[in-house]
Every structure is written in structure tokens, then in C-alpha cells.
N, C-alpha and C positions, 0 to 999 in steps of 0.2 A: 764387311757385310754385317748387317744388324738384323737379328731375328725379330719377327712379329709374333708376340706371344699372347695366348689367351689369358686375360687378367683374372684375378679373383672375382668370382661371380656373386659374392654376397653370402651372408650367413645362411647355411643349410641348403645352398644351391650347388649341386655337384656337377652339372653339365649344361651345355648350351648347344644351340644349332646355328649354323652359319645362315644368316638371313640374306645378306647382299654384300658383294664387293663393289666398291665405288670406283675402283681402278682395275686395269688389266695389266698383265705382265708386259713390261717394256715402257709403261707410263712413267713420266717424271713425277715425283712426289716431294712434298715439303714436310719437314718435321712437324709433328702434331696435326697433320692433315688426316681427316677421317678416311680410313681405308676399308673397313669392314664393319658390318653391324651384326651383333649376336643377339639371339633371342633365348631367354630362359622361360621357365614356367611362371616367373614372377615379373621380370623386368626385361627391358632391352638395353644393350650395352654397345658402346662405340669403341672400336680399337683404332688407335691413331698410328701414324708413321713414327718409328723411333728415331729417324734421322732424315736429312735431305738426301736425295739420290734417285735411283730408278727401282721400281718394283720388279725384282728379278725372279721371284718365285711365288706361286700360290700353291700351298700344300693341302688346303682343305676347300672343297667346292661348296657351293651354295646347297644347303640342306644337310650337310655332314654334321655329325654330333662330335663335339670337342669337350675337353675338360680343362680346368685351369692348368696353365703351363704348357699346353700343346703349342707347337710351333706352327703358326698358320701360314707363314710365308717369310720372305726376306726382302730387305731393301739393300741394294748395293750402293754404298756411298761413293759419290764422285763429284768433282768440281763442276763438270759439264752439266750434270743433271741438276745440281743445286743452282747453277747459273740460269738454266733454262726455265726452272720452275716459276720464278717471279714474273716471267713474260706475260702470262695471261692477265695478271693484275695490272701490269703496265699498259697492256693493250686496252684494258677495260676502262682506264682512267679517262681517255678522251670522250667516252660515251656520256659522261656527265657534263662535258664542257658546254653544250648548247644552252643549258639552263643556267650556266654560271655567269653569263654576261662577261666573259673574259676571266673569271676567277677560277681558282682550283677547286675541284670537287672532292668532298669528304664522304666516303661511303658510310651508309647506315647498315650495320651488320646485326644479324640476330645474335643476341648474347647467349652464353651458356645457360641452359635452362634447368640444370641440376643433374645429379647422378641418375643415370638410366633413362633420361628423357631424350629421345632421339629426334622428335619433331614437334611442331606446334602449328596452330592456325592463326593467321592474321585476323585481328579483330577489325574494328572500324577506325580508319585513319581519322585523326582529329583535324588534319589539314589536307589540302589537295595539292597536286602538282602545280608549281608556279607560285604558291604562297610563300611569303617570307616567314622565317621562323627564327626564334632566339635560341642561343646556346642553352642546352639543358631543358628546353621546352618539351613537354611530353607530346609524343607524336602518335603512338599506337600501342595497343596492348596485344600481346601474343598469348593465346590460350593453349595450355598443354592439358594432358589428361589429369594433372594433379594441381598445378598452380597457374597463376597468370603472371606474366613477366612484362614490365613496362619498358618501352624503348623511347629514349629522348634524343633530341637533336645533338649531334656531336659538335656542331658549330653554328654560328649565325649565318644566314644566307637564304638562298632560294631552294625550295624542296622539289625534288624529282622522285616520284614513286615508281618502283619497278615491280612490286608484288601487291596485287590487289587484295581487297577485303576477302577473307575466307580462304586465301591461298595457303597451302601447306608448305612450311619452311623448316629448315634444319639449322642447328647452331653454326654460326659463321657465315651463313648465306647473306648476300647483300640484297636488301629489300628496298633500297632507295639511296639517294645521295643528297647532300646539301652543297650547293655551289656557292662558296664563300666569295664575296666581292665587297668592295667598299660600300656600294649603294645598297646591297642587300643587308649588310651588317647594320647599316644605319637605319634601314627601314624596319628591321625586326623589332628593335625596342619600341618603336612607335606603334607597331601592330600590337605588341603585348600590352602597351599602356592604354590602347583604345577602349577596352572593356570598362575602365574606371569612369569613362565619360558617358556611358550609355546605360540606360535602365532596362535594356532588353533582357528577357528571361533567358534567351539563348546567346547572351553576350559571350564572345569567345574568351572566357576567363579560364580557358584550359591550361594556361600557364601556371595556374595555382591549383588545378584540380587533377587528380589521377584519372586515367581513363574510366575506371569503374565508377567514380563519382560523377564524371562528366556524362556518362551514359544515363545514370539515374536523373541527373539534372535536366538533360535534353528530353528524355522520354516523358518526364512528368511536368515539363514546362515550368521549372523552378528558376527563381532568380538567385544566383550565387551570392549576390550582395546581401540578401535577406537571411542567409543561413548562418546559424551559430556554429562556430568552429571549436571542436574539442581536441583536435589532433595536435601533434608536436609542432612547434613553431607557428601555431595559429592556423594550421591547415584544416580544411574541411574534409572530414572522413565520410566514408560511405554511410556509416550509421547516422551521421548528422543529416545527410540528404534524405535518408529513409524516414527519419524522425519528422522532417519537414513535410513529407507526404502525409504522414499520419496526422499532423496538426491541421492539414487542410482537408482531411477526410470528411468532416461533418457536412460539408457542402455537397458531397456526392449524391445523397439520396434523391435530390430533386432531378438530377439528370438521369438517375437510374429508375425513376418511377414507371415509365412505360414498360408494360409486360411484353409487348410484341418485339420480336427481333428487329434490329435496325436494318433498313433496306440496303445500306451501303456496306454491310458486313457479309462476307462469304459464309456459306453454310459449313465449309470445311477449310482448314488451312494446314498446309504441309510445311513443317519447319525442321531443318536439319538438327539432329542432336548435337549438343556441344561435346567436345572431347571428354570433359569431366563426366557428363551424363553417360556417354558411351562406355567409359571405363567403369563407372558404377554398375551399369547393367551387366557388363561382361564379368566383373569380379563377383557380383552376387550370384549369377548363374553358375560360375565356376565353383563357388562355395557350396551351392546345393548339390552339384554333380560330384564333388570330391569327398566331402565329409559325410559321416553317418550322423546327421543332425537330429537331436532330440531336445525337447524343452521340458523342464520341470518348473512348477510354480509353488509359491508360498505367499503369505501375506505378513506384513509387519505393522505393528502398532507404533505409530510415529509420535505418540504422546510425549515421551520423555525427551526425544530429540528436539521436538518443537518447543517444549518448555525450557530446555537448556539454551536453545537458540534465542528465544524471547528474552530470557534473563540476561544474557551477556552480549547481545548483538550490538548495543550502542557502545559499550566499553571496548568491545572487540574491534569495532570499526575505528574508534578513536586511537586505539593502541597500534593497530596494524595497517590502517588506511585502506581496508578492504572489507566488504560486507561478509558476514558469516552465513553461508548458504548450506544447502543439504549435501551438495556434491562432496564437500570435504569429509563429512561423516561417512558417506557411502564409500569413498575412496579408501579411507582408513579401514573400514570394515572389510572391504574387498582384499586389501593387502594382507590383513591378518588371516583371512580365510585361505588365501593363496599360500601362505606360509604352511598352513596345516594340510592343505590338499594340493601338493605340488603338481599333480597331473593336469590340473586346470590351467596351470601356468606353463605348460609344456606344448610342444608341437611335434608332429610326425614328419619325418624326412625319409621317404622310402620305407625301409624296414627298421629304421632307428627311431627312438624317441629322444628328443632334445629337451632336457629339463633346464629351465631358465632360473638362475639364481639372482636375477635382477627383476625389478617390478616396474615396468614402463607401461603405464595405463593409458590406453586410447580413450579419448572422450569424443563421442559423436556430436558434431555440430551441424545444424541445418543452416544452409546459406541460400541465397536466391538462385544459385547455380546448381545446387544439389548438396548431398550429404558428404561431409569430409570428416576424417577421424585423426586430428592431430594428437600427438603423444606427449603425455606428462612423464618426463624422465625421472627415474629413481624415486618413485612416489613413496617408497618405504622410508626414505630419509627426510621427508618433508613434514612440517607441522601443519596444523589445520590452516593457519594463515598462509603458509607457503603453498599449500594445495590450492586455496582459493585464488591467490595471486597468479599462480601458474595457469590454472584453468581459465581465469579471466583474460589473461594475455593471449592464450591460444584462441579463445573465442573471438576476441577482437580482430586478431590477425586473420582468422578464417573469414569473417564477415567482410573485412576490407580487402580480401584477396591477396594478403601479404604473407601467407605461410611459406616457409622454406621447405625444401625437399627433406632436410634432416628432421623437421618437425612432423613429417608425415609418415616416417618409416620406423619399423622396428618395435612396435608395440607388442606386449606379451599377453594382454587381456584388455577387453573393451567394455566401457559402460555407456549405455545410451538411455536418454531420458525422454521417453515419449509423453510423460506427464506434463511437460511444458506446453504441449499442444492439446491436452485434455484426454489423452489415451488412457483407458481404464485397464486394458490388458492387451498384450501382443506376444508374438513369438519372434524375437529378433534373429536375424541371420548372422552366422559366424563371419567374422572378419579374418578370413584365412591368411596365413596358416595357423592362426590362433585356435585354441581348443575351447574357449569359453567366451561368452558375452552376457553381461547382466543388463536386463531391461528394467528400468524404473518406470513407474506410472503415476497417474493422478492420485492425489491424496483425497479421500472421500470420507465424510462422516458416516459411520455405519453403526447399528446396534450390535454390540458384542457381549457374549456371556463372560463376565469377569467374577470369579469366585462365587458362582451361583446367582449373580445379579446381572441384569441387562443394563449396560452402560453404552453411551455414545462415544465412540473413539475415532480418531483420524487414522484411517487404514490405507495402506498402499499394497497393491499386488506387485510381487517381484517375479521376474521370469529369468531363468538361466537356460540359455541354449548352449549345448555342449556337443563335442565330437565324441560319439559313443565308441569310436574305435580306440580311444585312449582313456576316456573317462567313463568309469562304470557308474551305473545308476546310484549305487550306495554313496559313492564319492560325490556325485552331483548333488544329491539330496543333503548330504552332510554339509557340503560347502554352502548351500543356500540357507540351511538352518543356522549355520554359524553366523552368517551375515545378519539374519533375523535377530539372533541373540544379542549381537553387538550393537545393533541399532535400538533395540528395545531397552537396553541397559548401556547407554553410551559410555558410562564411566569405565566399563570393562575394557573398551577399546583404548581409552586414554591412559589407563593403568596397565595396559598390555596383559590383560588377564584372560 
């Protein structure tokens, strides 16, 4: 008999609730089959069968609270149960046969979508049932509340779709099949080659485009053949497609000239929120409801940082292969201030305070799907060049929908830069369970009194939102003043003074 145990629930998570059992006592189960879903205040977790056999006991009912190590149930191992478990899969195989034209069907299964991700939504299929597909051709994108996962064809053949656009799916679920046959396999390469012989803007070049890129291309009537490719192995990235839209933008004013609304457009349109947008909305509201949020402001004279950047930006880029931006200076200043005011780098867990001795800085990135916050690990160990490279890579991955779950979790402090959009001042919302977030804003030339004289200086407002339950006002103000000092005299940060 093998016990089903509650796994470790993650850093600072002490308990979970039973959300749903997928099997009942007496059911045959296979090793690693999902048996129960747990919910914590941060994530959802799946618990799988420890062995082949029969689910012989359920010790915790739906809604019960459990802690790591709790025995949730048991699986009685047995040859009969193990032998009977594969039967459903064998029975399901003939279902794909009609589309196979005599060939064997290969299931298309939802891949693992990352730790704590229990379900996703089917995006738009790039092919329809009956179409021939090539092996490894991209077929559909599955959206989760954190990342998008691409699913490609497991073999060449004829596609059968069993999960429609928008359907909710779970890891391992079969969403279609490819019926492999000699005729289908031969036809698939021809279908993939067809786009090269046509100049159509909607030419099915999806074999070379990710679903995210394909969506931009289709929605904006772009010709993939005309796009410049900056991705690895000559692939077209989402940024390439968006740049092509911008290049074509000057022609738009003629079509936009009429002030009256178009007759063929409805006055209102109802669109379902994406999973990412739903998660953003839920987490932001939870943040407001949980923490005692307060914001303190200051302003920083960017003269010296801008002068240093202007002086060394060319040699910096030649030496390190990356541009010298402002984010590296801000990250360095934040890490130094966190060293001095550790409460801002801590979090509350029940009646305990967890002080973090590592500095993983979340960097807010705006994408066409919403705001995401990938994490720059161990920022205190990185040089300016290392910070710029790390942030650049995270930004590209965010915009291309290629962030991994590991890149999205575990930050200790967040920086958000509304200045890139022209924001003069804001009150950022905490990225819980973190206790602080720094808001950067637009740099504006303003008259300032300098040693009794009025001078024009490039000024930026800074905002620190913090959890007043753990960070006192004095600490928050001191933290922000320290950042101001380090930015106005950047040599201090570089010299660790």
C-alpha cells in the first residue's frame, strides 16, 4: 500500500484546502495520474498517484484543510488494477481511426504547464480537423494564468480536434489526434511548402511562426515573407511582427479621418477576460485587501546618471554587447537600500516575518496580454552589464510569451517603470507577498533651486508603496532617500559606499 501525501506547498505556505478529488475509492489508477487538487492562498497544486493500483482510501474530503505531510489517502498496489488501468487508453485509440485512413492515431496531449498550474484554455487552432499537418508543426497555443504553452504535432498525418477553441483543459488531457498514414505523411510536407509559392498575407506560414506571431500576422493582414526575422535560427518573433505594424502605421490616418462611428461596429462588445487578465485582477484586489498599503514619494535629480550614461554608453555597448539603460542603476540602488532596510525585503507569513537574505528583483513588463513580473535572480551578484542583459532577456521572453514558471515566481521586491509610457506619478500596488514596490516615472526638465540658484534639471518622481504592517514610515522614507542619494551620486553605488 502506498500513501498519498500532501507535498511541500512552497515557501511560506503552511496549509492548503482539498479542492477536488478526480477519483473515488475503488477506482483503478495509474502511477503519476492526477488524483487530487489542492488550493493554497497563492497557488493550486496537483497530487498524483504514487503507484499503479486501486484507490483504496480517501482520508481528507473536499474542503478539508491539510498541511505538508498529511496522508490524504492510499493506493493499494496490485497487478489486476495495473493491468486494467491502461484499458481506457486502448479503448480510446480506435476513436481516432476514422480520420486515419487506415493509419494509427497519435494523441495530442496537453503538456505540463508548470508548477502550480492546474488548467489552461485552448487558444485558436491554426489548423482544422481533416487538415494534413507536418511533424512538429505548431497547432495551438494554450493560455494559462501565467504563461502561454505551444502544442505542436506529434507526427505527420491528418488532424482530428477534440477540444474546441476556448475549452478549459488540464495537463495530460487529450485535445486531438494525428492519424498517421502514408498518404497523410506525404501530403503534410507539400502543405507546409505551399506558403512559399503564394504571396498571400494570410499564407499558412504557421510552420515557421509561433501561435502568438501567427495571431499578430493574421489580425493585421501582414505578409510573413516581408517581415524581418531577429529570432534564433532566423525565426520571426512577436516583436518583429509588431514592429511591422508600426512601420505600416503612417497610412492609418486616412482611414481614421471620419469622426462618426462606423455603421458596421456595435456600440458595445463583450469579450471574455483572458486567464492572465483574470489573474492580474484577482491578485491586485487580493493585494489591496490583504496588506496595509501606503505610498511615500520623493524626487531624484537624474543629471549625474544621465551624464555617466552618455559618457560611457558607446564603449559599454561595444564591451558588453548590451545598451546601458537606467534600470541597471535603479536595480543597484534598490539592492543597496534593501541591504540597509531589510524589512522592505521581507514578507509576512501569519504571525511570522520572513527576512530574505537573497535579492530577487521583479521587473514589471507590459505586454499585449497584460502586465507580468518576471524575476531577475540574485541581482546583488550582478554587474551593471549582467543586470541589463538579464532584464533584456526577461523583457523579450515576456513579449514573446516565452516566460517559464520559474522566471515568474519568488521575487523579493519589484520595480515598475511607468515612465516608459509617460507617467509623471503613480501609486503602484504591492506584488504580494512582497512588502515593497518602487515606481519609476517620466524624467522631466524642471527648474530647481541649486545652492541658491535656479537651474533646469532632469527630475524624476519616485514612489515607494509598502506594507505598513511590517515596514514603518521611518524605514520607508529612509529606504527611498537612500535610493535618491545613490542615483544622484552613482559613484557611491559603484564603490559600495
